C-alpha positions in Angstrom: -3.1 -25.4 -19.3 -1.4 -28.7 -19.2 -2.5 -31.8 -17.4 -1.1 -35.3 -17.2 -2.8 -38.4 -16.1 -6.3 -39.5 -15.5 -7.6 -42.9 -14.4 -11.1 -42.6 -15.9 -11.9 -46.2 -15.4 -11.3 -46.2 -11.7 -12.7 -44.4 -8.7 -9.7 -42.0 -8.7 -8.6 -39.3 -11.1 -5.3 -37.5 -10.7 -4.0 -34.5 -12.7 -0.6 -33.0 -12.7 -1.2 -29.3 -13.3 0.8 -27.0 -15.5 -0.9 -23.9 -14.0 -2.0 -20.8 -15.9 -5.3 -19.2 -16.8 -8.3 -21.5 -17.0 -7.0 -24.1 -14.5 -10.0 -23.7 -12.1 -12.5 -23.8 -14.9 -10.9 -26.9 -16.4 -10.9 -28.7 -13.1 -14.6 -27.7 -12.5 -15.5 -29.4 -15.7 -13.4 -32.5 -14.9 -15.0 -32.7 -11.4 -18.6 -32.4 -12.7 -17.9 -35.2 -15.2 -16.4 -37.5 -12.6 -19.3 -37.1 -10.3 -21.7 -37.8 -13.1 -19.7 -40.9 -14.1 -19.5 -42.2 -10.6 -22.9 -41.2 -9.1 -25.2 -40.7 -12.1 -28.0 -40.5 -12.9 -28.1 -37.4 -10.8 -31.1 -36.4 -8.7 -31.8 -32.7 -8.1 -30.0 -32.8 -4.8 -27.0 -34.6 -6.4 -26.8 -31.8 -9.0 -26.6 -29.3 -6.1 -23.7 -31.4 -4.7 -22.0 -31.2 -8.1 -22.3 -27.4 -8.0 -20.8 -27.5 -4.5 -17.9 -29.6 -5.7 -17.3 -27.1 -8.6 -17.3 -24.2 -6.2 -14.9 -25.9 -3.8 -12.5 -26.8 -6.6 -12.4 -23.2 -7.7 -11.9 -21.9 -4.1 -9.1 -24.4 -3.3 -7.2 -23.6 -6.5 -7.5 -19.9 -5.9 -6.6 -20.2 -2.3 -3.3 -22.0 -3.2 -2.4 -19.1 -5.6 -3.4 -16.5 -3.0 -1.1 -18.1 -0.4 1.8 -17.7 -2.9 1.9 -21.3 -4.2 1.3 -23.0 -7.5 -1.3 -25.7 -7.6 0.6 -28.7 -9.0 -1.7 -31.6 -8.5 -5.5 -32.1 -8.3 -6.9 -35.4 -7.2 -10.5 -36.6 -7.1 -11.5 -39.8 -5.5 -14.8 -41.6 -5.3 -15.9 -42.3 -1.8 -18.8 -44.4 -0.5 -21.0 -41.3 0.0 -19.6 -38.8 -2.5 -16.2 -37.5 -3.7 -12.9 -36.5 -2.0 -11.1 -33.4 -3.6 -7.4 -32.7 -3.0 -5.4 -29.8 -4.2 -1.7 -29.9 -3.6 0.4 -26.7 -3.9 3.8 -25.1 -3.2 2.6 -22.4 -0.8 4.8 -21.8 2.2 2.1 -20.7 4.7 -0.4 -23.2 6.1 -3.9 -22.8 4.9 -6.1 -21.3 7.6 -9.3 -19.3 8.0 -8.6 -15.6 8.2 -10.4 -14.5 11.4 -14.1 -14.5 11.9 -16.2 -14.9 8.8 -18.2 -11.9 7.8 -20.6 -12.5 4.9 -20.2 -9.8 2.2 -16.9 -8.5 3.6 -14.0 -8.6 1.2 -11.2 -11.1 2.0 -10.5 -14.7 2.2 -13.6 -16.9 2.5 -12.3 -20.2 1.1 -12.0 -22.2 4.2 -15.2 -20.9 5.6 -17.0 -22.1 2.4 -15.2 -25.5 2.7 -16.3 -25.8 6.3 -19.9 -25.1 5.4 -20.2 -27.2 2.2 -17.9 -30.2 2.9 -18.8 -33.2 5.1 -15.2 -33.2 6.2 -12.0 -31.3 5.4 -8.4 -30.6 6.4 -4.9 -30.1 5.2 -1.6 -32.1 5.3 1.9 -30.7 5.1 4.1 -31.8 2.2 7.8 -31.5 1.6 7.1 -28.3 -0.4 3.7 -27.0 0.4 0.3 -28.4 1.4 -2.5 -30.6 0.3 -5.9 -29.3 1.2 -8.7 -31.9 1.0 -12.4 -32.0 1.5 -15.2 -34.5 1.0 -18.6 -33.7 -0.5 -21.5 -36.1 -0.1 -23.5 -36.8 -3.2 -27.1 -38.0 -2.5 -28.1 -41.2 -4.3 -31.1 -41.4 -6.5 -33.7 -43.2 -4.4 -35.6 -46.1 -5.9 -39.0 -45.3 -7.3 -41.9 -46.6 -5.3 -43.6 -49.7 -6.8 -46.3 -49.0 -9.3 -49.9 -49.7 -8.0 -51.3 -53.0 -9.1 
């Protein structure tokens, strides 16, 4: 798996993807590290948000491949309340939920999961494909109460 680019010192990380096996796993690890860098130390609820981010990264990459495209760019941006994920692909059909969601039924559940876990989401047409994006909120660590005097 090849990647190019990373702006580790900023609130944005962008990777040009070479595709191939292990892409989703690689991006899951990158995403978890970015959230920890930007929003750490992580509270238990923030660790749950990291798990949601990792699941959504996997689902968005797999969805691009299922629709017949190749994921060619992954972008992760820090937002005021969390992180914004973007997966750009070359798939000709638009991303869309496949009918009514039926838990446990085989089929495409990606956009149903995105709708449930993300604070906001959508997609944008590109010259050759689509960018699917979603924002996940990461709860902040609350300040500890003052010690009794």
